[in-house]
Biotite code that builds the C-alpha atoms (Angstrom):
import biotite.structure as struc

atoms = struc.array([
    struc.Atom([-33.714, -20.779, -25.082], chain_id="A", res_id=1, res_name="MET", atom_name="CA", element="C"),
    struc.Atom([-33.858, -18.609, -27.992], chain_id="A", res_id=2, res_name="VAL", atom_name="CA", element="C"),
    struc.Atom([-37.257, -19.399, -30.199], chain_id="A", res_id=3, res_name="SER", atom_name="CA", element="C"),
    struc.Atom([-36.442, -22.401, -33.152], chain_id="A", res_id=4, res_name="PRO", atom_name="CA", element="C"),
    struc.Atom([-36.421, -19.827, -36.333], chain_id="A", res_id=5, res_name="LYS", atom_name="CA", element="C"),
    struc.Atom([-33.512, -18.193, -34.983], chain_id="A", res_id=6, res_name="LEU", atom_name="CA", element="C"),
    struc.Atom([-31.098, -21.235, -34.356], chain_id="A", res_id=7, res_name="ARG", atom_name="CA", element="C"),
    struc.Atom([-30.839, -21.567, -38.155], chain_id="A", res_id=8, res_name="SER", atom_name="CA", element="C"),
    struc.Atom([-27.808, -20.073, -39.513], chain_id="A", res_id=9, res_name="ARG", atom_name="CA", element="C"),
    struc.Atom([-30.006, -18.244, -42.066], chain_id="A", res_id=10, res_name="SER", atom_name="CA", element="C"),
    struc.Atom([-29.565, -15.330, -39.277], chain_id="A", res_id=11, res_name="TRP", atom_name="CA", element="C"),
    struc.Atom([-26.840, -13.415, -38.609], chain_id="A", res_id=12, res_name="ARG", atom_name="CA", element="C"),
    struc.Atom([-25.817, -12.710, -34.668], chain_id="A", res_id=13, res_name="ARG", atom_name="CA", element="C"),
    struc.Atom([-24.997, -9.309, -33.869], chain_id="A", res_id=14, res_name="VAL", atom_name="CA", element="C"),
    struc.Atom([-23.742, -8.116, -30.158], chain_id="A", res_id=15, res_name="GLN", atom_name="CA", element="C"),
    struc.Atom([-25.476, -5.234, -28.784], chain_id="A", res_id=16, res_name="LYS", atom_name="CA", element="C"),
    struc.Atom([-25.251, -3.180, -25.642], chain_id="A", res_id=17, res_name="ARG", atom_name="CA", element="C"),
    struc.Atom([-28.018, -1.785, -24.421], chain_id="A", res_id=18, res_name="THR", atom_name="CA", element="C"),
    struc.Atom([-28.838, 1.163, -22.758], chain_id="A", res_id=19, res_name="PRO", atom_name="CA", element="C"),
    struc.Atom([-28.792, -0.435, -19.516], chain_id="A", res_id=20, res_name="GLY", atom_name="CA", element="C"),
    struc.Atom([-25.343, -2.076, -19.828], chain_id="A", res_id=21, res_name="GLY", atom_name="CA", element="C"),
    struc.Atom([-26.705, -5.790, -20.933], chain_id="A", res_id=22, res_name="ARG", atom_name="CA", element="C"),
    struc.Atom([-25.330, -7.235, -23.830], chain_id="A", res_id=23, res_name="ASN", atom_name="CA", element="C"),
    struc.Atom([-27.920, -9.128, -25.846], chain_id="A", res_id=24, res_name="VAL", atom_name="CA", element="C"),
    struc.Atom([-28.074, -11.055, -29.011], chain_id="A", res_id=25, res_name="THR", atom_name="CA", element="C"),
    struc.Atom([-29.942, -9.285, -31.520], chain_id="A", res_id=26, res_name="HIS", atom_name="CA", element="C"),
    struc.Atom([-30.828, -11.703, -34.945], chain_id="A", res_id=27, res_name="TYR", atom_name="CA", element="C"),
    struc.Atom([-31.025, -10.331, -38.539], chain_id="A", res_id=28, res_name="GLU", atom_name="CA", element="C"),
    struc.Atom([-31.530, -11.785, -41.802], chain_id="A", res_id=29, res_name="ARG", atom_name="CA", element="C"),
    struc.Atom([-27.968, -12.046, -43.751], chain_id="A", res_id=30, res_name="GLU", atom_name="CA", element="C"),
    struc.Atom([-27.447, -9.547, -46.409], chain_id="A", res_id=31, res_name="LYS", atom_name="CA", element="C"),
    struc.Atom([-27.780, -11.052, -49.989], chain_id="A", res_id=32, res_name="PRO", atom_name="CA", element="C"),
    struc.Atom([-24.607, -10.997, -52.418], chain_id="A", res_id=33, res_name="SER", atom_name="CA", element="C"),
    struc.Atom([-23.425, -8.125, -54.323], chain_id="A", res_id=34, res_name="LYS", atom_name="CA", element="C"),
    struc.Atom([-25.087, -7.679, -58.013], chain_id="A", res_id=35, res_name="ALA", atom_name="CA", element="C"),
    struc.Atom([-23.008, -9.032, -60.772], chain_id="A", res_id=36, res_name="GLN", atom_name="CA", element="C"),
    struc.Atom([-22.546, -7.771, -64.258], chain_id="A", res_id=37, res_name="CYS", atom_name="CA", element="C"),
    struc.Atom([-24.674, -9.800, -66.745], chain_id="A", res_id=38, res_name="GLY", atom_name="CA", element="C"),
    struc.Atom([-21.347, -9.967, -69.218], chain_id="A", res_id=39, res_name="ASN", atom_name="CA", element="C"),
    struc.Atom([-17.940, -10.636, -66.972], chain_id="A", res_id=40, res_name="CYS", atom_name="CA", element="C"),
    struc.Atom([-19.780, -10.555, -63.786], chain_id="A", res_id=41, res_name="GLY", atom_name="CA", element="C"),
    struc.Atom([-17.742, -8.377, -61.756], chain_id="A", res_id=42, res_name="ALA", atom_name="CA", element="C"),
    struc.Atom([-19.493, -6.972, -58.606], chain_id="A", res_id=43, res_name="ALA", atom_name="CA", element="C"),
    struc.Atom([-21.776, -3.697, -59.622], chain_id="A", res_id=44, res_name="LEU", atom_name="CA", element="C"),
    struc.Atom([-21.476, -0.561, -57.792], chain_id="A", res_id=45, res_name="SER", atom_name="CA", element="C"),
    struc.Atom([-24.342, 1.888, -57.166], chain_id="A", res_id=46, res_name="GLY", atom_name="CA", element="C"),
    struc.Atom([-26.395, -1.562, -56.809], chain_id="A", res_id=47, res_name="VAL", atom_name="CA", element="C"),
    struc.Atom([-27.078, -1.665, -52.961], chain_id="A", res_id=48, res_name="PRO", atom_name="CA", element="C"),
    struc.Atom([-26.782, -5.094, -50.874], chain_id="A", res_id=49, res_name="ARG", atom_name="CA", element="C"),
    struc.Atom([-30.337, -5.000, -49.353], chain_id="A", res_id=50, res_name="GLU", atom_name="CA", element="C"),
    struc.Atom([-33.444, -7.779, -48.612], chain_id="A", res_id=51, res_name="LEU", atom_name="CA", element="C"),
    struc.Atom([-35.765, -7.521, -51.045], chain_id="A", res_id=52, res_name="PRO", atom_name="CA", element="C"),
    struc.Atom([-38.411, -5.675, -48.762], chain_id="A", res_id=53, res_name="TYR", atom_name="CA", element="C"),
    struc.Atom([-35.809, -2.960, -48.312], chain_id="A", res_id=54, res_name="LYS", atom_name="CA", element="C"),
    struc.Atom([-34.775, -2.655, -51.621], chain_id="A", res_id=55, res_name="MET", atom_name="CA", element="C"),
    struc.Atom([-39.060, -2.397, -52.168], chain_id="A", res_id=56, res_name="LYS", atom_name="CA", element="C"),
    struc.Atom([-39.143, 0.335, -50.303], chain_id="A", res_id=57, res_name="ALA", atom_name="CA", element="C"),
    struc.Atom([-36.506, 1.873, -52.013], chain_id="A", res_id=58, res_name="MET", atom_name="CA", element="C"),
    struc.Atom([-37.079, 5.160, -54.320], chain_id="A", res_id=59, res_name="PRO", atom_name="CA", element="C"),
    struc.Atom([-35.991, 3.691, -57.994], chain_id="A", res_id=60, res_name="LYS", atom_name="CA", element="C"),
    struc.Atom([-33.127, 6.109, -58.356], chain_id="A", res_id=61, res_name="THR", atom_name="CA", element="C"),
    struc.Atom([-31.171, 4.610, -55.679], chain_id="A", res_id=62, res_name="LYS", atom_name="CA", element="C"),
    struc.Atom([-31.379, 0.852, -56.956], chain_id="A", res_id=63, res_name="LYS", atom_name="CA", element="C"),
    struc.Atom([-29.001, 1.244, -59.566], chain_id="A", res_id=64, res_name="ARG", atom_name="CA", element="C"),
    struc.Atom([-26.728, 4.104, -61.671], chain_id="A", res_id=65, res_name="PRO", atom_name="CA", element="C"),
    struc.Atom([-28.294, 6.417, -63.672], chain_id="A", res_id=66, res_name="GLU", atom_name="CA", element="C"),
    struc.Atom([-26.513, 5.566, -67.000], chain_id="A", res_id=67, res_name="ARG", atom_name="CA", element="C"),
    struc.Atom([-27.933, 3.305, -69.764], chain_id="A", res_id=68, res_name="PRO", atom_name="CA", element="C"),
    struc.Atom([-27.361, -0.632, -68.698], chain_id="A", res_id=69, res_name="TYR", atom_name="CA", element="C"),
    struc.Atom([-27.261, 0.777, -65.280], chain_id="A", res_id=70, res_name="GLY", atom_name="CA", element="C"),
    struc.Atom([-27.665, -1.943, -62.804], chain_id="A", res_id=71, res_name="GLY", atom_name="CA", element="C"),
    struc.Atom([-27.014, -4.428, -65.504], chain_id="A", res_id=72, res_name="VAL", atom_name="CA", element="C"),
    struc.Atom([-23.556, -3.945, -66.762], chain_id="A", res_id=73, res_name="LEU", atom_name="CA", element="C"),
    struc.Atom([-20.314, -2.385, -65.064], chain_id="A", res_id=74, res_name="CYS", atom_name="CA", element="C"),
    struc.Atom([-19.010, 0.493, -66.350], chain_id="A", res_id=75, res_name="SER", atom_name="CA", element="C"),
    struc.Atom([-16.207, -0.683, -68.561], chain_id="A", res_id=76, res_name="PRO", atom_name="CA", element="C"),
    struc.Atom([-18.114, -3.525, -70.183], chain_id="A", res_id=77, res_name="CYS", atom_name="CA", element="C"),
    struc.Atom([-21.140, -0.751, -70.639], chain_id="A", res_id=78, res_name="MET", atom_name="CA", element="C"),
    struc.Atom([-18.435, 1.791, -72.373], chain_id="A", res_id=79, res_name="ARG", atom_name="CA", element="C"),
    struc.Atom([-17.825, -1.444, -74.962], chain_id="A", res_id=80, res_name="GLU", atom_name="CA", element="C"),
    struc.Atom([-21.109, -2.475, -75.622], chain_id="A", res_id=81, res_name="LYS", atom_name="CA", element="C"),
    struc.Atom([-21.932, 1.600, -76.479], chain_id="A", res_id=82, res_name="ILE", atom_name="CA", element="C"),
    struc.Atom([-18.649, 1.822, -78.482], chain_id="A", res_id=83, res_name="VAL", atom_name="CA", element="C"),
    struc.Atom([-19.562, -1.458, -80.540], chain_id="A", res_id=84, res_name="GLU", atom_name="CA", element="C"),
    struc.Atom([-23.111, 0.090, -81.110], chain_id="A", res_id=85, res_name="ARG", atom_name="CA", element="C"),
    struc.Atom([-21.872, 2.793, -82.662], chain_id="A", res_id=86, res_name="ALA", atom_name="CA", element="C"),
    struc.Atom([-19.508, 0.954, -84.785], chain_id="A", res_id=87, res_name="ARG", atom_name="CA", element="C"),
    struc.Atom([-21.808, -1.070, -86.215], chain_id="A", res_id=88, res_name="GLN", atom_name="CA", element="C"),
    struc.Atom([-23.945, 1.705, -87.772], chain_id="A", res_id=89, res_name="GLN", atom_name="CA", element="C"),
])
């Protein structure tokens, strides 16, 4: 019987084949949902879907795109925002 904490559905079940030829079940945490644009709610590209402890170990440049509003707005919304700001000046 598997340990009680692993019976919860917050753990994803993954079938793995061992070098000895047995099929075993490994339990992994489910990945978080994709990061969303703050303006339109679209999924952000360039932002990894990782668990907090893996994100913490990742370098800052791998966590979000290197552009204005990177990791906050999607590229179409970012373009709109920049054009809007240029027109205000």
